[in-house]
C-alpha positions as a printed Julia matrix, in Angstrom:
786×3 Matrix{Float64}:
   3.4   -32.2   -77.78
   3.15  -30.75  -74.27
   3.08  -26.98  -74.03
   6.09  -25.27  -72.43
   5.69  -23.0   -69.39
   6.32  -19.85  -71.47
   3.73  -20.93  -74.05
   1.28  -21.61  -71.26
   1.87  -18.18  -69.73
   1.02  -16.61  -73.09
  -2.09  -18.77  -73.31
  -3.15  -17.73  -69.82
  -2.78  -14.06  -70.63
  -4.74  -14.6   -73.82
  -7.41  -16.4   -71.77
  -7.64  -13.53  -69.31
  -7.79  -10.86  -72.05
 -10.33  -12.71  -74.17
 -12.54  -13.74  -71.27
 -15.75  -11.66  -71.21
 -17.52  -12.43  -67.95
 -20.88  -11.0   -68.85
 -21.14  -13.03  -72.08
 -19.86  -16.39  -70.87
 -20.67  -16.29  -67.15
 -22.03  -19.85  -67.26
 -18.67  -21.39  -68.24
 -16.42  -18.69  -66.8
 -15.5   -20.37  -63.54
 -14.76  -23.71  -65.17
 -12.67  -22.1   -67.92
 -10.66  -20.02  -65.46
  -9.93  -23.15  -63.44
  -8.6   -24.91  -66.56
  -6.4   -21.91  -67.4
  -4.92  -22.1   -63.94
  -4.4   -25.84  -64.06
  -2.58  -25.54  -67.38
  -0.26  -22.94  -65.93
   0.4   -24.85  -62.71
   0.92  -28.19  -64.41
   3.07  -26.7   -67.12
   5.35  -25.09  -64.6
   5.4   -28.26  -62.52
   6.39  -30.64  -65.32
   8.63  -28.43  -67.42
  11.03  -27.51  -64.58
  11.19  -28.96  -61.08
  13.33  -26.4   -59.21
  13.6   -25.78  -55.47
  12.65  -22.16  -56.0
   9.3   -22.91  -57.68
   6.11  -21.52  -56.23
   4.93  -23.38  -53.11
   1.5   -23.5   -54.72
   2.45  -25.73  -57.7
   0.81  -29.18  -57.85
   2.66  -31.91  -55.97
   4.19  -34.63  -58.11
   2.35  -37.34  -56.28
  -0.97  -35.97  -57.51
  -0.11  -36.28  -61.21
   3.15  -37.96  -62.18
   4.95  -39.68  -65.0
   3.24  -40.73  -68.25
  -0.19  -40.32  -66.71
   0.57  -36.66  -65.95
   1.63  -35.94  -69.53
  -1.44  -37.69  -70.86
  -3.8   -35.68  -68.7
  -1.96  -32.48  -69.54
  -2.22  -33.2   -73.29
  -5.99  -33.7   -72.95
  -6.35  -30.46  -71.0
  -4.29  -28.65  -73.66
  -6.57  -29.98  -76.39
  -9.63  -28.89  -74.45
  -8.17  -25.42  -73.96
  -7.57  -25.0   -77.71
 -11.19  -25.98  -78.46
 -12.47  -23.51  -75.84
 -10.25  -20.73  -77.23
 -11.62  -21.25  -80.73
 -15.17  -21.27  -79.44
 -14.55  -18.08  -77.44
 -13.01  -16.29  -80.41
 -16.06  -17.11  -82.47
 -18.4   -16.18  -79.66
 -16.79  -12.74  -79.22
 -17.71  -11.88  -82.85
 -21.35  -12.77  -82.49
 -24.05  -10.23  -81.62
 -26.08  -10.25  -78.45
 -29.02  -11.9   -80.2
 -27.19  -15.2   -80.55
 -25.31  -15.17  -77.23
 -27.62  -17.61  -75.49
 -27.45  -20.06  -78.42
 -23.65  -19.87  -78.52
 -23.37  -20.4   -74.79
 -25.46  -23.54  -75.04
 -23.28  -24.72  -77.93
 -20.09  -24.09  -75.95
 -21.45  -25.9   -72.91
 -22.4   -28.9   -75.08
 -18.91  -28.95  -76.58
 -17.36  -29.05  -73.14
 -19.58  -31.98  -72.21
 -18.58  -33.9   -75.38
 -14.83  -33.51  -75.11
 -14.44  -34.49  -71.44
 -12.72  -37.9   -71.24
 -13.99  -40.41  -68.75
 -12.59  -39.69  -65.3
 -10.94  -36.42  -66.3
 -13.36  -34.21  -64.4
 -12.85  -36.24  -61.25
  -9.07  -35.92  -61.6
  -9.27  -32.18  -62.08
 -11.49  -31.9   -59.01
  -8.97  -33.86  -56.97
  -6.28  -31.38  -57.97
  -8.49  -28.38  -57.28
  -9.21  -29.57  -53.74
  -5.53  -29.08  -52.9
  -5.69  -25.39  -53.82
  -7.5   -22.74  -51.78
  -7.49  -19.69  -54.01
  -7.04  -20.39  -57.73
  -7.55  -16.87  -58.99
  -5.04  -15.43  -56.52
  -2.44  -18.0   -57.48
  -2.72  -17.31  -61.2
  -2.12  -13.68  -60.36
   0.83  -14.7   -58.19
   2.45  -16.59  -61.07
   2.08  -13.58  -63.35
   3.49  -11.31  -60.63
   6.49  -13.6   -60.12
   7.08  -13.46  -63.86
   7.07   -9.67  -63.66
   9.39   -9.84  -60.64
  11.79  -11.92  -62.75
  11.88   -9.16  -65.34
  12.74   -6.71  -62.55
  15.67   -8.9   -61.52
  17.0    -8.72  -65.09
  16.64   -4.96  -64.93
  18.71   -4.84  -61.72
  15.91   -3.33  -59.62
  15.83   -6.06  -56.99
  19.52   -5.75  -56.25
  18.54   -3.05  -53.76
  16.07   -5.27  -51.88
  18.28   -7.27  -49.59
  16.98   -7.45  -46.04
  18.61   -4.59  -44.12
  20.32   -5.35  -40.82
  19.56   -2.52  -38.47
  19.64   -3.02  -34.68
  16.83   -0.48  -34.36
  14.57   -2.89  -36.31
  15.34   -6.33  -34.79
  12.16   -7.95  -36.17
  12.78   -7.06  -39.82
  14.41  -10.37  -40.81
  11.76  -12.56  -39.18
   8.96  -10.43  -40.64
  10.49  -10.79  -44.11
  10.56  -14.57  -43.71
   6.94  -14.48  -42.55
   5.89  -12.38  -45.54
   7.62  -14.73  -48.0
   5.73  -17.68  -46.57
   2.37  -16.07  -45.79
   1.79  -12.95  -47.87
  -1.09  -14.6   -49.72
  -2.86  -15.45  -46.44
  -4.73  -12.13  -46.49
  -5.79  -10.09  -49.57
  -4.98   -6.9   -47.66
  -1.26   -7.33  -48.46
  -1.96   -7.2   -52.19
  -4.18   -4.18  -51.53
  -1.05   -2.4   -50.26
   1.0    -3.41  -53.33
   2.68   -6.62  -52.12
   3.31   -8.81  -55.2
   5.48  -11.65  -53.9
   8.81   -9.9   -54.44
  11.26   -8.98  -51.68
  11.05   -5.37  -52.75
   7.3    -5.26  -52.15
   7.78   -6.95  -48.77
  10.33   -4.33  -47.71
   8.2    -1.44  -48.91
   5.22   -2.81  -46.98
   7.17   -3.54  -43.77
   8.81   -0.11  -43.78
   6.01    2.13  -45.01
   2.73    0.44  -44.02
   3.93   -1.37  -40.91
   7.04   -0.37  -38.94
   9.23   -3.45  -38.67
  11.9    -2.5   -41.26
  13.87    0.75  -41.73
  12.93    3.27  -44.46
  14.43    2.32  -47.82
  17.08    4.7   -49.17
  16.18    4.07  -52.81
  12.51    4.89  -52.27
  11.29    8.37  -53.06
  11.78   10.08  -49.71
   9.65   13.09  -50.55
   7.48   13.47  -47.5
   3.83   12.88  -48.14
   1.81   16.05  -47.75
   0.95   16.37  -44.11
  -2.78   16.31  -43.57
  -3.75   19.49  -41.86
  -5.81   18.81  -38.78
  -9.42   19.66  -39.23
 -10.33   22.99  -37.66
 -11.71   22.59  -34.18
 -15.43   23.12  -33.88
 -17.41   24.06  -30.85
 -19.88   21.49  -29.63
 -23.38   22.94  -29.44
 -26.16   21.32  -27.43
 -28.89   19.92  -29.65
 -32.39   18.96  -28.56
 -33.74   17.47  -31.81
 -33.17   13.68  -31.77
 -34.42   13.12  -35.33
 -30.94   12.71  -36.83
 -30.01   10.27  -34.06
 -33.1     8.12  -34.64
 -32.29    7.97  -38.34
 -28.75    6.74  -37.61
 -29.95    4.01  -35.24
 -31.85    2.45  -38.15
 -34.37   -0.39  -38.19
 -34.64   -4.11  -38.73
 -34.24   -5.45  -35.2
 -36.52   -5.34  -32.19
 -33.54   -4.25  -30.07
 -33.11   -1.16  -32.25
 -36.83   -0.46  -32.12
 -36.69   -0.66  -28.32
 -33.8     1.8   -28.19
 -35.55    4.22  -30.55
 -38.75    4.11  -28.48
 -36.7     4.96  -25.41
 -34.93    7.86  -27.14
 -38.27    9.32  -28.3
 -39.91    8.9   -24.89
 -37.05   10.62  -23.07
 -36.33   13.33  -25.67
 -38.1    16.15  -23.8
 -36.23   15.39  -20.57
 -32.88   15.35  -22.39
 -33.67   18.69  -24.03
 -34.61   20.3   -20.72
 -31.47   18.93  -19.04
 -29.3    20.22  -21.89
 -30.65   23.75  -21.43
 -29.85   23.68  -17.71
 -26.33   22.35  -18.23
 -25.72   24.82  -21.05
 -26.57   27.68  -18.68
 -24.02   26.35  -16.18
 -21.25   25.83  -18.77
 -21.87   28.89  -20.95
 -18.42   30.35  -20.34
 -16.62   27.12  -21.18
 -15.46   26.14  -24.67
 -16.52   22.57  -25.53
 -14.69   21.0   -28.43
 -16.77   18.87  -30.76
 -15.38   15.33  -30.98
 -15.7    12.84  -33.83
 -17.12    9.77  -32.1
 -17.79    6.25  -33.34
 -20.2     4.09  -31.36
 -19.93    0.4   -32.28
 -22.47   -1.73  -30.4
 -20.74   -5.09  -30.76
 -23.16   -7.26  -28.77
 -26.0    -6.41  -31.2
 -24.07   -7.37  -34.35
 -25.02  -10.54  -36.21
 -21.35  -11.57  -36.08
 -21.49  -11.73  -32.27
 -24.66  -13.84  -32.34
 -26.98  -11.03  -31.16
 -28.81  -13.15  -28.6
 -30.51  -10.07  -27.17
 -32.71   -8.9   -30.06
 -34.92  -12.03  -30.25
 -35.58  -11.8   -26.48
 -36.68   -8.16  -26.31
 -40.35   -9.14  -26.5
 -39.92  -12.31  -24.44
 -38.72  -11.01  -21.1
 -35.04  -10.89  -21.98
 -32.59   -8.51  -20.3
 -32.93   -4.9   -21.4
 -30.4    -3.2   -19.12
 -27.64   -3.09  -21.73
 -29.99   -1.63  -24.36
 -31.26    0.96  -21.89
 -27.67    2.03  -21.23
 -26.66    2.12  -24.91
 -29.74    4.15  -25.85
 -28.85    6.68  -23.15
 -25.17    6.8   -24.16
 -26.14    7.52  -27.77
 -28.56   10.22  -26.68
 -26.09   11.86  -24.3
 -23.36   12.05  -26.96
 -25.83   13.4   -29.51
 -27.35   16.0   -27.18
 -23.86   17.18  -26.14
 -23.37   18.11  -29.8
 -20.66   15.7   -30.92
 -20.21   14.35  -34.45
 -21.59   10.84  -34.1
 -21.37    7.7   -36.26
 -23.16    4.52  -35.16
 -22.33    0.97  -36.18
 -24.34   -2.2   -35.6
 -22.47   -4.45  -38.07
 -18.96   -5.31  -39.17
 -19.64   -3.87  -42.61
 -20.48   -0.5   -41.07
 -17.45   -0.73  -38.78
 -15.14   -1.4   -41.74
 -16.54    1.53  -43.66
 -16.25    3.99  -40.79
 -12.69    2.97  -39.83
 -11.32    2.57  -43.36
 -10.34   -1.07  -42.81
  -8.51   -2.45  -45.91
 -10.19   -5.36  -47.68
  -9.18   -8.73  -46.32
  -9.11  -10.61  -43.08
  -7.78   -7.89  -40.78
  -4.03   -8.58  -40.86
  -3.08   -5.1   -42.1
  -3.28   -1.68  -40.44
  -5.85    0.93  -41.36
  -5.44    2.81  -44.63
  -5.09    6.2   -42.99
  -5.24    8.08  -39.71
  -8.0     7.16  -37.31
 -11.01    9.25  -38.36
 -12.37    9.42  -34.79
 -11.34   11.05  -31.54
 -13.22    8.49  -29.46
 -14.66    5.01  -30.01
 -17.3     3.65  -27.62
 -17.8    -0.1   -27.84
 -18.2    -3.2   -25.66
 -16.19   -6.39  -25.18
 -17.71   -7.97  -28.3
 -16.87   -4.89  -30.35
 -13.34   -4.79  -28.92
 -12.76   -8.37  -30.06
 -14.14   -7.55  -33.52
 -11.84   -4.54  -33.82
  -8.88   -6.7   -32.85
  -9.73   -9.12  -35.66
 -10.24   -6.45  -38.32
  -7.89   -3.58  -37.42
  -4.7    -5.62  -37.17
  -1.79   -3.71  -35.66
  -3.82   -0.51  -35.73
  -5.71   -1.54  -32.62
  -2.52   -1.36  -30.59
  -1.77    2.04  -32.08
  -5.23    3.52  -31.56
  -6.55    1.73  -28.46
  -6.07    4.84  -26.3
  -9.14    6.28  -28.1
 -11.37    3.36  -27.07
 -13.91    3.36  -24.25
 -15.38   -0.04  -23.31
 -18.91   -0.17  -21.89
 -18.52   -2.87  -19.26
 -21.49   -3.62  -16.99
 -19.69   -5.41  -14.16
 -16.27   -3.77  -14.34
 -12.69   -4.88  -15.06
 -10.03   -4.64  -12.38
  -6.38   -3.89  -13.29
  -5.12   -7.33  -12.18
  -7.4    -8.9   -14.82
  -6.75   -6.22  -17.45
  -2.94   -6.59  -17.43
  -2.47   -9.61  -19.69
   0.99  -10.78  -18.59
   0.27  -10.23  -14.91
  -3.1   -11.99  -15.18
  -1.5   -15.07  -16.74
   1.32  -15.25  -14.19
  -0.87  -14.71  -11.12
  -4.07  -16.59  -11.95
  -6.28  -13.63  -12.96
  -6.75  -14.69  -16.6
 -10.46  -14.92  -17.54
 -12.56  -14.95  -20.7
 -12.76  -11.16  -20.43
 -10.23   -8.48  -19.53
  -6.54   -8.87  -20.55
  -6.62   -5.91  -23.0
  -3.91   -3.81  -21.31
  -6.05   -0.7   -21.38
  -5.96    2.07  -18.82
  -8.41    0.99  -16.11
 -10.57    4.08  -16.58
 -11.15    3.27  -20.25
 -13.68    0.71  -18.96
 -17.02    2.36  -18.2
 -19.56    0.74  -15.89
 -23.32    0.88  -15.35
 -22.98    1.68  -11.63
 -20.12    3.32   -9.67
 -19.09    0.1    -7.96
 -15.51   -0.15   -9.26
 -13.55    3.12   -8.94
 -10.7     1.63  -11.02
 -13.11    2.13  -13.93
 -15.11    5.16  -15.04
 -18.79    5.32  -14.16
 -20.88    5.8   -17.32
 -24.38    4.97  -16.01
 -27.78    5.53  -17.64
 -30.86    7.58  -16.77
 -34.28    7.03  -15.2
 -37.32    9.16  -15.92
 -37.49   12.19  -13.66
 -40.85   13.37  -12.32
 -41.95   16.96  -11.9
 -43.56   18.13   -8.65
 -47.11   17.69   -9.93
 -46.42   14.1   -10.96
 -44.82   13.37   -7.59
 -47.87   14.65   -5.74
 -50.25   12.63   -7.92
 -48.21    9.48   -7.25
 -48.33    9.95   -3.5
 -52.09   10.49   -3.59
 -52.73    7.39   -5.69
 -50.42    4.91   -3.96
 -52.06    1.62   -2.97
 -50.63    0.83    0.45
 -50.99   -2.95    0.18
 -49.74   -3.44   -3.39
 -46.38   -5.02   -4.27
 -44.7    -5.65   -7.66
 -42.12   -8.41   -8.01
 -38.86   -7.71   -9.89
 -38.56  -10.71  -12.23
 -39.69  -11.04  -15.86
 -38.47  -14.6   -16.39
 -40.21  -17.56  -14.76
 -36.88  -19.14  -13.74
 -36.23  -16.23  -11.36
 -39.27  -17.26   -9.27
 -38.16  -20.81   -8.63
 -37.8   -21.56   -4.9
 -39.16  -18.15   -3.8
 -42.64  -19.19   -2.68
 -41.83  -19.23    1.05
 -41.16  -15.52    1.53
 -43.72  -14.56   -1.14
 -46.35  -16.39    0.93
 -45.41  -14.24    3.94
 -45.65  -11.11    1.79
 -49.07  -12.23    0.51
 -50.47  -12.05    4.06
 -50.02   -8.29    3.94
 -50.05   -7.28    0.28
 -51.57   -8.01   -3.09
 -48.68   -9.26   -5.25
 -48.34   -8.39   -8.95
 -45.93   -9.91  -11.45
 -44.83   -9.1   -15.01
 -43.62  -12.55  -16.07
 -43.48  -13.3   -19.79
 -45.46  -16.26  -21.13
 -46.86  -17.21  -24.54
 -49.84  -19.47  -23.96
 -49.75  -20.93  -20.45
 -49.13  -19.28  -17.1
 -45.66  -20.29  -15.79
 -46.0   -22.86  -12.96
 -43.13  -21.2   -11.03
 -45.35  -18.17  -10.36
 -47.57  -18.82   -7.28
 -51.32  -18.86   -7.88
 -51.9   -15.9    -5.56
 -49.76  -13.62   -7.79
 -51.64  -11.47  -10.3
 -49.45  -11.8   -13.38
 -49.83   -9.09  -16.05
 -47.43  -10.69  -18.51
 -44.64   -8.66  -20.05
 -45.67   -4.99  -20.05
 -44.6    -2.15  -22.35
 -42.51    0.44  -20.55
 -45.3     2.99  -20.13
 -47.71    0.42  -18.66
 -45.0    -0.81  -16.29
 -44.47    2.78  -15.15
 -48.17    3.1   -14.35
 -48.05   -0.13  -12.33
 -45.04    1.11  -10.33
 -46.74    4.44   -9.65
 -49.56    2.6    -7.89
 -47.45    0.06   -5.97
 -46.05    0.61   -2.48
 -43.34   -2.05   -2.72
 -40.95   -3.32   -5.41
 -39.36   -6.59   -4.25
 -36.29   -8.3    -5.68
 -35.82  -12.05   -6.0
 -32.0   -11.97   -5.88
 -31.49  -11.88   -9.64
 -30.8   -10.06  -11.95
 -27.93   -8.21  -10.34
 -27.63   -4.43  -10.61
 -30.28   -3.72  -13.23
 -31.98   -0.38  -13.96
 -35.47   -1.44  -12.77
 -34.96   -0.78   -9.01
 -33.93    2.83   -9.73
 -37.0     3.28  -11.92
 -39.21    1.87   -9.15
 -37.66    4.16   -6.5
 -38.09    7.11   -8.87
 -41.8     6.23   -9.03
 -42.22    6.25   -5.26
 -41.75    2.54   -4.45
 -39.73    1.13   -1.57
 -37.24   -1.4    -2.92
 -36.9    -4.51   -0.72
 -33.96   -6.74   -1.66
 -32.18   -9.83   -0.31
 -28.87   -9.62    1.54
 -26.22  -12.15    0.46
 -24.33  -13.86    3.24
 -21.64  -14.68    2.28
 -21.4   -12.06   -0.5
 -21.5   -13.38   -4.07
 -18.26  -13.27   -6.06
 -16.27  -15.13   -8.69
 -15.06  -17.44   -5.93
 -18.47  -18.84   -4.92
 -21.04  -18.04   -7.6
 -21.35  -19.27  -11.18
 -22.72  -15.97  -12.5
 -19.55  -14.07  -11.58
 -17.14  -16.88  -12.39
 -14.95  -15.85  -15.32
 -15.74  -12.15  -15.01
 -12.69   -9.87  -14.64
 -13.45   -8.73  -11.11
 -12.95   -9.97   -7.56
 -15.72   -7.7    -6.26
 -17.92   -9.1    -3.49
 -21.62   -8.38   -4.05
 -23.41   -8.06   -0.73
 -26.96   -7.74   -2.11
 -28.91   -7.85   -5.35
 -28.29   -4.14   -5.92
 -25.23   -2.86   -3.96
 -25.53    0.68   -5.38
 -29.08    1.02   -4.06
 -27.97   -0.36   -0.7
 -24.91    1.88   -0.32
 -25.79    5.14   -2.09
 -29.57    5.34   -1.51
 -30.37    3.2     1.53
 -33.3     3.55    3.93
 -36.15    4.39    3.75
 -36.14    3.98   -0.05
 -34.04    0.79   -0.03
 -34.22   -1.93    2.62
 -31.88   -4.91    2.55
 -32.64   -7.98    4.7
 -31.99  -11.71    4.89
 -34.92  -13.31    3.03
 -34.07  -16.67    4.58
 -34.87  -15.29    8.05
 -38.69  -15.43    8.07
 -39.07  -13.42   11.27
 -36.83  -10.6    10.04
 -38.55  -10.61    6.67
 -42.06  -10.39    8.16
 -41.04   -7.64   10.6
 -39.67   -5.67    7.63
 -42.97   -6.01    5.73
 -44.87   -4.67    8.73
 -42.43   -1.74    8.9
 -42.94   -0.99    5.2
 -46.71   -0.92    5.69
 -46.28    1.91    8.21
 -43.95    4.23    6.3
 -44.42    6.42    3.23
 -41.7     7.67    0.93
 -41.51   10.28   -1.79
 -40.26    9.48   -5.28
 -36.47    9.76   -5.32
 -33.85    9.71   -8.07
 -30.11   10.31   -7.49
 -28.85   13.27   -9.5
 -26.24   11.11  -11.28
 -29.08    9.07  -12.84
 -30.94   12.11  -14.19
 -30.41   13.33  -17.76
 -28.55   16.39  -16.51
 -26.35   14.29  -14.24
 -25.36   11.97  -17.07
 -24.73   14.86  -19.47
 -22.52   16.55  -16.87
 -20.53   13.37  -16.26
 -20.03   12.42  -19.92
 -19.08   16.01  -20.77
 -16.42   15.96  -18.03
 -14.96   12.67  -19.3
 -14.79   13.81  -22.92
 -13.18   17.13  -22.11
 -10.7    15.88  -19.51
  -9.83   12.18  -19.88
  -6.84   11.72  -22.18
  -5.17    8.32  -22.41
  -3.24    9.07  -25.63
  -0.82   11.74  -24.35
   1.97   10.29  -22.21
   1.95   11.58  -18.67
   4.95   13.56  -17.49
   7.17   11.41  -15.28
   6.54   11.81  -11.59
   8.31   12.71   -9.49
  10.16   15.01  -11.91
  13.79   14.19  -12.6
  16.14   15.5    -9.89
  13.19   16.63   -7.82
  13.56   17.08   -4.11
  11.19   18.44   -1.52
  12.53   20.64    1.22
   9.72   19.28    3.36
   7.06   16.62    2.91
   4.8    17.2    -0.12
   1.88   16.13    2.07
   0.21   18.13    4.82
  -2.55   17.32    7.3
  -6.02   18.69    6.68
  -7.18   20.98    9.5
  -8.75   19.03   12.37
  -8.16   15.74   10.55
  -5.8    12.79   10.35
  -6.08   12.71    6.56
  -3.23   14.03    4.43
  -3.58   16.19    1.34
  -1.12   17.6    -1.16
   0.81   20.71   -0.27
  -0.34   24.12   -1.5
   1.62   24.0    -4.8
  -0.73   21.35   -6.19
  -1.58   23.45   -9.26
   1.97   23.07  -10.58
   1.25   19.44  -11.58
  -1.26   18.77  -14.33
  -3.79   16.05  -13.64
  -7.48   15.27  -13.79
  -8.99   15.02  -11.24
  -6.87   17.94  -10.0
  -4.25   17.21   -7.38
  -6.1    19.5    -4.97
  -8.71   16.71   -4.59
  -6.17   14.18   -3.27
  -6.61   12.77    0.22
  -3.9    10.28    1.28
  -4.51    7.56    3.85
  -3.36    4.04    4.66
  -5.75    1.11    4.75
  -5.92   -1.41    7.53
  -4.28   -4.76    6.93
  -6.61   -6.91    4.86
  -8.57   -3.87    3.65
  -8.8    -2.63    0.05
  -8.45    1.02   -0.91
 -12.1     0.94   -2.03
 -13.1     0.09    1.55
 -10.57    2.41    3.19
 -11.73    5.46    1.22
 -15.42    4.62    1.74
 -14.77    4.42    5.48
 -13.6     8.04    5.34
 -16.61    9.04    3.17
 -14.32    9.46    0.18
 -13.8     7.73   -3.18
 -10.63    5.93   -4.26
  -9.17    7.72   -7.32
  -6.7     5.62   -9.37
  -5.71    8.6   -11.54
  -3.97   10.09   -8.48
  -1.91    6.98   -7.65
   1.21    8.27   -9.36
   1.41   11.15   -6.87
   1.52    8.85   -3.84
   3.77    6.19   -5.39
   6.79    7.85   -3.78
   8.83    7.05   -0.67
   7.78   10.38    0.92
   4.2     9.06    1.19
   5.31    6.37    3.68
   7.09    8.82    5.93
   4.14   11.25    5.78
   1.93    8.41    7.08
   4.58    7.58    9.71
   5.21    4.13    8.28
   8.8     3.18    9.08
  10.49    1.47    6.14
  13.7    -0.56    6.5
  13.8    -0.62    2.73
  11.85    0.65   -0.29
  11.59   -1.47   -3.46
   9.7    -1.18   -6.73
   7.78   -4.3    -7.75
   5.03   -5.42  -10.15
   2.1    -6.1    -7.81
  -1.46   -4.78   -8.04
  -1.56   -4.21   -4.25
   1.31   -1.68   -4.29
   2.15    0.89   -3.09
   1.83   -0.75    0.31
   3.55   -1.29    3.66
   4.34   -4.66    5.2
   4.48   -4.27    8.99
   5.84   -7.79    9.5
   9.02   -7.05    7.56
   8.98   -3.22    7.81
   9.16   -3.16    4.02
   7.68   -0.53    1.72
   6.8    -1.41   -1.85
   6.25    0.97   -4.75
   4.36    0.11   -7.94
   6.57   -0.52  -10.96
   3.87   -0.84  -13.64
   1.31    2.02  -13.8
  -1.25   -0.29  -15.48
  -1.52   -2.09  -12.13
  -2.47    0.92  -10.01
  -5.61   -0.5    -8.43
  -8.12    0.49   -5.77
  -9.32   -3.13   -5.61
  -7.58   -5.96   -3.82
  -6.4    -6.58   -0.29
  -4.02   -8.76    1.68
  -3.56   -9.5     5.35
   0.15   -8.77    4.81
  -0.29   -5.18    3.62
  -1.44   -1.76    4.63
  -2.16   -0.21    1.27
  -1.49    3.44    0.4
  -4.73    4.89   -0.93
  -5.32    8.0    -3.08
  -8.83    9.07   -2.05
 -10.76   12.14   -3.19
 -13.88   14.07   -2.34
 -16.96   13.99   -4.6
 -19.84   16.19   -5.64
 -23.18   15.69   -3.9
 -25.17   13.26   -6.05
 -22.35   12.85   -8.58
 -19.84   10.37   -7.18
 -17.84   10.23  -10.44
 -16.69   13.85  -10.14
 -14.73   15.66   -7.44
 -15.83   19.09   -6.25
 -13.27   20.85   -8.47
 -13.63   18.51  -11.46
 -15.82   20.79  -13.58
């Protein structure tokens, strides 16, 4: 006789209660599978109803007389196993092994021919047997609740304030088993559990009247602590951990630079002594070094691979630590889950509690990982995130909908963050924040020793990988007429053929040995790649002249594979635009390497001149500490900005006035009445030329474009102050606005603040540009920004 579904449910419960995993581990998985099959098949064959579980076995798999025959055999097998288990549970540990062998032999004897294969065929149609057994039991319990009248209160509410509730309920009914995190929050397959989850964990359904409405005890905010500068890096080194060459490289850098960080901290502390600095809880998740992202960097650390990103991350960690913040560091998804409180599962559910961090520093890989594992919480907490982004992300690429509609969609970007949440290695994209890194700073004695020991005819080539040297022999031959050329190209057993025979190749050098080589050399010469790395700054800091190639036309995503797909339209005019623009001659010389006469004349010029070691303040330890401190204390992307202009506001006269002896406009004297950072007093308003970006327009006036000040010039009064005559003023979604079209005498204001952008130009528009001044040697900060 075939067992009924109720009998089978009792048998399953008995199986689960009797099952002792430590005693019968060998047969546990097979037995549990049989329990589940009995339950599923019993339910399938005893009652075929439309409301049955979607996970029951399909009739075409086992049907008719054959189904009942198989089920009878399984039932017989289950009875034998139950008897064996009952006997086994009464036996002492000394005979466990013998009994397990006996039980296994019994299973082998009672299996009919072909039965195992049939069971396997059924099992292949089921993805999570244990979860489905639990689901059946939970549905049974839910049925009891219906009899009790509890579920009568669980109809889907219709509330216009929660338009997605109905569709989310349908989704939960169909998919609640797709992620274990739903069960973690108490979802059991019943409509009541769906409603509780969608109203109390997520926010798609209204609060339920019949739920206990007693407010959960409000967590008191932790008392604010003052951040205190700390010079001991021991705790930081311990957090970085071991196990990868990339981590070892970063730790070596932290140790080597520790004394300079400590000295810089003392100087900055003296300058900020009267200022309260709040200690922040900060998570640093280095996504590109996680195994889940592939971590292609670690294996290449000792083989000439790129180190710029690891240099920057090591310096970011050190700066945050030295500034005295409460730091947690993650190099794996497991660590990330633990720090964030991610519920177990596949990332479909929000976090279990409030975000335990004030700030999260990560990269694009880490951002993608957080999206996968934080669920809806990422949208809620993304204002706390800072993305370390080497090449920058412009607003047109960051705004997902706009990027899709206007052809700016790339593999990166599209996160709808505030533009200044992206933090770059160099200050090339004012739409983003400049994070940077540091180079070793020399004292006066070291500088004098370097100048005495310079070898006037010695050059070092910037290029650790042999592929970078391909096709460069022509201008290197010219250089060889005047100088002895040294290289640091990695190789294992055989000298790379791309490196000319006249080059003295040292192989890949440890950092300290490379420093000694640069301190002797007169010239550090670039090959055109890599772009914008830290090495040229280190060479200039050690007294070298940096000679680099000019790109004509400039490299960009439109004409060069390296930039294609990156979220920027920036045009790169040389291998290192920062060195060209912000340092320049005599320390940096940029020429066309394809022009042999110009190149040779430049080499002769270099032979005649001497330079002192030079390092821009913003790349010193103190400069980076100052900059990061200013960001942490002043940048706030979580608090909504007050609307501007204020409601019903009107100016008796223009809010803009001319600077004395200048054609540049600034804000009127009541600037302090509007809260902003940088302060409104730093604003300088001007109009670009047609076809010119605000980056270029501000640079032409020796200023910096400041996107945080755009909202103050996105008003019709700005056009009249600049004497631009508008026939009409309209608000539109366009990353080039606010701007003036002379052809149509039209003025356009920006409708979406996420698209305020210093980048971008059009021959149709004169753009309105919010420029600002900057501190000497610290382009990221205005004069009044500290």
